[in-house]
N, CA, C, O and CB atoms as a CASP TS submission, in Angstrom:
PFRMAT TS
TARGET T0000
AUTHOR 0000-0000-0000
METHOD Language model
MODEL 1
PARENT N/A
ATOM      1  N   UNK     1    -115.724  93.246-128.556  1.00  0.00           N
ATOM      2  CA  UNK     1    -114.976  92.625-129.261  1.00  0.00           C
ATOM      3  C   UNK     1    -113.611  92.936-128.721  1.00  0.00           C
ATOM      4  O   UNK     1    -112.942  91.950-128.410  1.00  0.00           O
ATOM      5  CB  UNK     1    -115.221  92.902-130.583  1.00  0.00           C
ATOM      6  N   UNK     2    -113.105  94.047-128.561  1.00  0.00           N
ATOM      7  CA  UNK     2    -111.742  94.568-127.907  1.00  0.00           C
ATOM      8  C   UNK     2    -111.470  93.573-126.749  1.00  0.00           C
ATOM      9  O   UNK     2    -110.470  92.861-126.837  1.00  0.00           O
ATOM     10  CB  UNK     2    -111.846  96.217-127.290  1.00  0.00           C
ATOM     11  N   UNK     3    -112.244  93.476-125.723  1.00  0.00           N
ATOM     12  CA  UNK     3    -111.927  92.583-124.485  1.00  0.00           C
ATOM     13  C   UNK     3    -112.199  91.042-124.600  1.00  0.00           C
ATOM     14  O   UNK     3    -112.115  90.266-123.648  1.00  0.00           O
ATOM     15  CB  UNK     3    -112.771  93.084-123.295  1.00  0.00           C
ATOM     16  N   UNK     4    -112.534  90.697-125.884  1.00  0.00           N
ATOM     17  CA  UNK     4    -112.769  89.301-125.844  1.00  0.00           C
ATOM     18  C   UNK     4    -114.277  88.978-125.542  1.00  0.00           C
ATOM     19  O   UNK     4    -114.648  87.816-125.709  1.00  0.00           O
ATOM     20  CB  UNK     4    -111.848  88.677-124.801  1.00  0.00           C
ATOM     21  N   UNK     5    -114.887  89.625-125.246  1.00  0.00           N
ATOM     22  CA  UNK     5    -116.363  89.257-124.823  1.00  0.00           C
ATOM     23  C   UNK     5    -117.396  89.057-125.854  1.00  0.00           C
ATOM     24  O   UNK     5    -118.527  88.644-125.597  1.00  0.00           O
ATOM     25  CB  UNK     5    -116.914  90.298-123.975  1.00  0.00           C
ATOM     26  N   UNK     6    -116.946  89.381-127.098  1.00  0.00           N
ATOM     27  CA  UNK     6    -117.905  89.197-128.265  1.00  0.00           C
ATOM     28  C   UNK     6    -117.287  88.416-129.189  1.00  0.00           C
ATOM     29  O   UNK     6    -116.057  88.365-129.226  1.00  0.00           O
ATOM     30  CB  UNK     6    -118.351  90.451-128.930  1.00  0.00           C
ATOM     31  N   UNK     7    -118.167  87.625-130.155  1.00  0.00           N
ATOM     32  CA  UNK     7    -117.552  86.885-131.111  1.00  0.00           C
ATOM     33  C   UNK     7    -118.577  87.010-132.350  1.00  0.00           C
ATOM     34  O   UNK     7    -119.653  86.478-132.624  1.00  0.00           O
ATOM     35  CB  UNK     7    -117.250  85.382-130.587  1.00  0.00           C
ATOM     36  N   UNK     8    -117.607  88.116-133.072  1.00  0.00           N
ATOM     37  CA  UNK     8    -118.400  88.582-134.198  1.00  0.00           C
ATOM     38  C   UNK     8    -118.517  87.684-135.355  1.00  0.00           C
ATOM     39  O   UNK     8    -117.537  86.982-135.604  1.00  0.00           O
ATOM     40  CB  UNK     8    -117.884  89.790-134.659  1.00  0.00           C
ATOM     41  N   UNK     9    -119.654  87.582-136.173  1.00  0.00           N
ATOM     42  CA  UNK     9    -119.504  86.813-137.391  1.00  0.00           C
ATOM     43  C   UNK     9    -118.732  87.141-138.565  1.00  0.00           C
ATOM     44  O   UNK     9    -118.261  88.259-138.772  1.00  0.00           O
ATOM     45  CB  UNK     9    -120.595  86.643-137.823  1.00  0.00           C
ATOM     46  N   UNK    10    -118.613  86.158-139.318  1.00  0.00           N
ATOM     47  CA  UNK    10    -117.551  86.732-140.256  1.00  0.00           C
ATOM     48  C   UNK    10    -118.042  87.820-141.361  1.00  0.00           C
ATOM     49  O   UNK    10    -117.282  88.454-142.093  1.00  0.00           O
ATOM     50  CB  UNK    10    -116.908  85.519-141.028  1.00  0.00           C
ATOM     51  N   UNK    11    -119.255  87.900-141.344  1.00  0.00           N
ATOM     52  CA  UNK    11    -120.035  89.213-142.109  1.00  0.00           C
ATOM     53  C   UNK    11    -119.708  90.381-141.276  1.00  0.00           C
ATOM     54  O   UNK    11    -119.229  91.357-141.854  1.00  0.00           O
ATOM     55  CB  UNK    11    -121.814  89.095-142.212  1.00  0.00           C
ATOM     56  N   UNK    12    -119.895  90.427-140.009  1.00  0.00           N
ATOM     57  CA  UNK    12    -119.441  91.565-138.989  1.00  0.00           C
ATOM     58  C   UNK    12    -118.152  91.897-139.286  1.00  0.00           C
ATOM     59  O   UNK    12    -117.847  93.085-139.183  1.00  0.00           O
ATOM     60  CB  UNK    12    -119.486  91.187-137.483  1.00  0.00           C
ATOM     61  N   UNK    13    -117.307  91.084-139.643  1.00  0.00           N
ATOM     62  CA  UNK    13    -115.560  91.252-139.744  1.00  0.00           C
ATOM     63  C   UNK    13    -115.684  91.989-141.117  1.00  0.00           C
ATOM     64  O   UNK    13    -115.120  93.056-141.357  1.00  0.00           O
ATOM     65  CB  UNK    13    -114.409  89.543-139.822  1.00  0.00           C
ATOM     66  N   UNK    14    -116.423  91.359-141.928  1.00  0.00           N
ATOM     67  CA  UNK    14    -116.073  92.017-143.513  1.00  0.00           C
ATOM     68  C   UNK    14    -116.606  93.601-143.514  1.00  0.00           C
ATOM     69  O   UNK    14    -116.019  94.496-144.123  1.00  0.00           O
ATOM     70  CB  UNK    14    -117.048  91.042-144.939  1.00  0.00           C
ATOM     71  N   UNK    15    -117.806  93.788-142.736  1.00  0.00           N
ATOM     72  CA  UNK    15    -118.381  95.193-142.864  1.00  0.00           C
ATOM     73  C   UNK    15    -117.220  96.240-142.016  1.00  0.00           C
ATOM     74  O   UNK    15    -117.011  97.406-142.353  1.00  0.00           O
ATOM     75  CB  UNK    15    -120.109  95.227-142.093  1.00  0.00           C
ATOM     76  N   UNK    16    -116.582  95.590-140.937  1.00  0.00           N
ATOM     77  CA  UNK    16    -115.441  96.348-140.442  1.00  0.00           C
ATOM     78  C   UNK    16    -114.424  96.577-141.120  1.00  0.00           C
ATOM     79  O   UNK    16    -113.870  97.674-141.058  1.00  0.00           O
ATOM     80  CB  UNK    16    -114.977  95.911-139.498  1.00  0.00           C
ATOM     81  N   UNK    17    -113.992  95.614-141.878  1.00  0.00           N
ATOM     82  CA  UNK    17    -112.784  95.539-142.787  1.00  0.00           C
ATOM     83  C   UNK    17    -113.108  96.639-143.991  1.00  0.00           C
ATOM     84  O   UNK    17    -112.311  97.506-144.348  1.00  0.00           O
ATOM     85  CB  UNK    17    -112.557  93.882-143.414  1.00  0.00           C
ATOM     86  N   UNK    18    -114.328  96.450-144.500  1.00  0.00           N
ATOM     87  CA  UNK    18    -114.767  97.489-145.713  1.00  0.00           C
ATOM     88  C   UNK    18    -114.706  98.856-145.037  1.00  0.00           C
ATOM     89  O   UNK    18    -114.089  99.796-145.538  1.00  0.00           O
ATOM     90  CB  UNK    18    -116.425  97.210-146.380  1.00  0.00           C
ATOM     91  N   UNK    19    -115.475  98.947-143.693  1.00  0.00           N
ATOM     92  CA  UNK    19    -115.296 100.385-143.168  1.00  0.00           C
ATOM     93  C   UNK    19    -113.634 100.858-143.180  1.00  0.00           C
ATOM     94  O   UNK    19    -113.365 102.003-143.543  1.00  0.00           O
ATOM     95  CB  UNK    19    -115.938 100.435-141.520  1.00  0.00           C
ATOM     96  N   UNK    20    -112.844 100.177-142.878  1.00  0.00           N
ATOM     97  CA  UNK    20    -111.336 100.637-142.840  1.00  0.00           C
ATOM     98  C   UNK    20    -110.872 100.796-143.961  1.00  0.00           C
ATOM     99  O   UNK    20    -109.824 101.438-144.035  1.00  0.00           O
ATOM    100  CB  UNK    20    -110.425  99.817-142.228  1.00  0.00           C
ATOM    101  N   UNK    21    -111.443 100.311-145.111  1.00  0.00           N
ATOM    102  CA  UNK    21    -110.762 100.152-146.412  1.00  0.00           C
ATOM    103  C   UNK    21    -109.813  98.896-146.675  1.00  0.00           C
ATOM    104  O   UNK    21    -108.992  98.876-147.593  1.00  0.00           O
ATOM    105  CB  UNK    21    -109.961 101.355-146.599  1.00  0.00           C
ATOM    106  N   UNK    22    -109.989  97.969-145.874  1.00  0.00           N
ATOM    107  CA  UNK    22    -109.310  96.892-145.995  1.00  0.00           C
ATOM    108  C   UNK    22    -109.959  95.605-146.599  1.00  0.00           C
ATOM    109  O   UNK    22    -111.170  95.614-146.821  1.00  0.00           O
ATOM    110  CB  UNK    22    -108.863  96.691-144.819  1.00  0.00           C
ATOM    111  N   UNK    23    -109.378  94.750-146.813  1.00  0.00           N
ATOM    112  CA  UNK    23    -110.144  93.394-147.346  1.00  0.00           C
ATOM    113  C   UNK    23    -110.137  92.505-146.110  1.00  0.00           C
ATOM    114  O   UNK    23    -109.232  92.590-145.279  1.00  0.00           O
ATOM    115  CB  UNK    23    -109.329  92.556-148.719  1.00  0.00           C
ATOM    116  N   UNK    24    -111.177  91.631-145.991  1.00  0.00           N
ATOM    117  CA  UNK    24    -111.119  90.553-144.876  1.00  0.00           C
ATOM    118  C   UNK    24    -110.005  90.073-144.418  1.00  0.00           C
ATOM    119  O   UNK    24    -109.793  90.012-143.207  1.00  0.00           O
ATOM    120  CB  UNK    24    -111.712  89.492-145.174  1.00  0.00           C
ATOM    121  N   UNK    25    -109.115  89.654-145.351  1.00  0.00           N
ATOM    122  CA  UNK    25    -107.897  89.176-145.049  1.00  0.00           C
ATOM    123  C   UNK    25    -106.883  90.147-144.634  1.00  0.00           C
ATOM    124  O   UNK    25    -106.077  89.781-143.778  1.00  0.00           O
ATOM    125  CB  UNK    25    -107.467  88.496-146.075  1.00  0.00           C
ATOM    126  N   UNK    26    -106.800  91.394-145.139  1.00  0.00           N
ATOM    127  CA  UNK    26    -105.946  92.151-144.720  1.00  0.00           C
ATOM    128  C   UNK    26    -106.132  92.718-143.309  1.00  0.00           C
ATOM    129  O   UNK    26    -105.216  93.115-142.588  1.00  0.00           O
ATOM    130  CB  UNK    26    -105.844  93.021-145.610  1.00  0.00           C
ATOM    131  N   UNK    27    -107.420  92.706-143.013  1.00  0.00           N
ATOM    132  CA  UNK    27    -107.797  92.837-141.523  1.00  0.00           C
ATOM    133  C   UNK    27    -107.283  91.744-140.412  1.00  0.00           C
ATOM    134  O   UNK    27    -106.803  92.039-139.317  1.00  0.00           O
ATOM    135  CB  UNK    27    -109.325  92.812-141.479  1.00  0.00           C
ATOM    136  N   UNK    28    -107.469  90.514-140.889  1.00  0.00           N
ATOM    137  CA  UNK    28    -106.969  89.371-140.204  1.00  0.00           C
ATOM    138  C   UNK    28    -105.375  89.448-139.820  1.00  0.00           C
ATOM    139  O   UNK    28    -104.806  89.188-138.760  1.00  0.00           O
ATOM    140  CB  UNK    28    -107.260  88.156-141.108  1.00  0.00           C
ATOM    141  N   UNK    29    -104.865  89.909-141.095  1.00  0.00           N
ATOM    142  CA  UNK    29    -103.400  90.080-141.136  1.00  0.00           C
ATOM    143  C   UNK    29    -102.889  90.857-140.018  1.00  0.00           C
ATOM    144  O   UNK    29    -102.078  90.487-139.170  1.00  0.00           O
ATOM    145  CB  UNK    29    -102.973  90.724-142.376  1.00  0.00           C
ATOM    146  N   UNK    30    -103.528  92.097-140.137  1.00  0.00           N
ATOM    147  CA  UNK    30    -103.236  93.259-139.107  1.00  0.00           C
ATOM    148  C   UNK    30    -103.317  92.916-137.828  1.00  0.00           C
ATOM    149  O   UNK    30    -102.431  93.177-137.013  1.00  0.00           O
ATOM    150  CB  UNK    30    -104.098  94.372-139.209  1.00  0.00           C
ATOM    151  N   UNK    31    -104.740  92.102-137.467  1.00  0.00           N
ATOM    152  CA  UNK    31    -104.872  91.458-135.953  1.00  0.00           C
ATOM    153  C   UNK    31    -103.743  90.768-135.713  1.00  0.00           C
ATOM    154  O   UNK    31    -103.089  91.072-134.715  1.00  0.00           O
ATOM    155  CB  UNK    31    -106.075  90.451-135.701  1.00  0.00           C
ATOM    156  N   UNK    32    -103.303  89.721-136.567  1.00  0.00           N
ATOM    157  CA  UNK    32    -102.524  88.792-136.300  1.00  0.00           C
ATOM    158  C   UNK    32    -101.236  89.424-136.009  1.00  0.00           C
ATOM    159  O   UNK    32    -100.556  88.908-135.123  1.00  0.00           O
ATOM    160  CB  UNK    32    -102.521  87.853-137.290  1.00  0.00           C
ATOM    161  N   UNK    33    -100.768  90.524-136.654  1.00  0.00           N
ATOM    162  CA  UNK    33     -99.634  91.420-136.334  1.00  0.00           C
ATOM    163  C   UNK    33     -99.609  91.782-135.082  1.00  0.00           C
ATOM    164  O   UNK    33     -98.590  91.535-134.437  1.00  0.00           O
ATOM    165  CB  UNK    33     -99.589  92.555-137.056  1.00  0.00           C
ATOM    166  N   UNK    34    -100.626  92.391-134.508  1.00  0.00           N
ATOM    167  CA  UNK    34    -100.662  93.220-133.406  1.00  0.00           C
ATOM    168  C   UNK    34    -100.580  92.166-132.108  1.00  0.00           C
ATOM    169  O   UNK    34     -99.984  92.376-131.052  1.00  0.00           O
ATOM    170  CB  UNK    34    -102.031  94.181-133.464  1.00  0.00           C
ATOM    171  N   UNK    35    -101.339  90.982-132.478  1.00  0.00           N
ATOM    172  CA  UNK    35    -101.136  89.829-131.371  1.00  0.00           C
ATOM    173  C   UNK    35     -99.818  89.472-131.362  1.00  0.00           C
ATOM    174  O   UNK    35     -99.329  89.398-130.235  1.00  0.00           O
ATOM    175  CB  UNK    35    -101.958  88.517-131.590  1.00  0.00           C
ATOM    176  N   UNK    36     -99.056  89.213-132.337  1.00  0.00           N
ATOM    177  CA  UNK    36     -97.742  89.028-132.217  1.00  0.00           C
ATOM    178  C   UNK    36     -96.750  89.911-131.498  1.00  0.00           C
ATOM    179  O   UNK    36     -95.770  89.531-130.857  1.00  0.00           O
ATOM    180  CB  UNK    36     -97.394  88.927-133.321  1.00  0.00           C
ATOM    181  N   UNK    37     -97.197  91.272-131.723  1.00  0.00           N
ATOM    182  CA  UNK    37     -95.901  92.355-131.455  1.00  0.00           C
ATOM    183  C   UNK    37     -96.499  92.454-129.877  1.00  0.00           C
ATOM    184  O   UNK    37     -95.595  92.694-129.076  1.00  0.00           O
ATOM    185  CB  UNK    37     -95.823  94.204-132.609  1.00  0.00           C
ATOM    186  N   UNK    38     -97.890  92.311-129.242  1.00  0.00           N
ATOM    187  CA  UNK    38     -98.121  92.170-127.856  1.00  0.00           C
ATOM    188  C   UNK    38     -97.627  91.221-127.181  1.00  0.00           C
ATOM    189  O   UNK    38     -97.448  91.331-125.968  1.00  0.00           O
ATOM    190  CB  UNK    38     -99.231  92.113-127.601  1.00  0.00           C
ATOM    191  N   UNK    39     -97.293  90.018-127.934  1.00  0.00           N
ATOM    192  CA  UNK    39     -96.815  88.953-127.005  1.00  0.00           C
ATOM    193  C   UNK    39     -95.126  88.990-126.807  1.00  0.00           C
ATOM    194  O   UNK    39     -94.477  88.265-126.053  1.00  0.00           O
ATOM    195  CB  UNK    39     -97.314  87.468-127.643  1.00  0.00           C
ATOM    196  N   UNK    40     -94.634  89.997-127.664  1.00  0.00           N
ATOM    197  CA  UNK    40     -93.206  90.356-127.515  1.00  0.00           C
ATOM    198  C   UNK    40     -92.822  91.340-126.402  1.00  0.00           C
ATOM    199  O   UNK    40     -91.630  91.614-126.269  1.00  0.00           O
ATOM    200  CB  UNK    40     -92.749  90.921-128.773  1.00  0.00           C
ATOM    201  N   UNK    41     -93.756  91.906-125.576  1.00  0.00           N
ATOM    202  CA  UNK    41     -93.817  92.924-124.629  1.00  0.00           C
ATOM    203  C   UNK    41     -93.681  92.279-123.412  1.00  0.00           C
ATOM    204  O   UNK    41     -93.696  92.928-122.366  1.00  0.00           O
ATOM    205  CB  UNK    41     -95.003  93.731-124.692  1.00  0.00           C
TER
END
């Protein structure tokens, strides 16, 4: 997933989020923030 070679299902993303103690939407917000930060570099 990190290098863009995988396309996880929504269910897999939910499992990852729960494992991190986040909601699905909190995880997506964090990913969006990281992408925005990376584009500023």
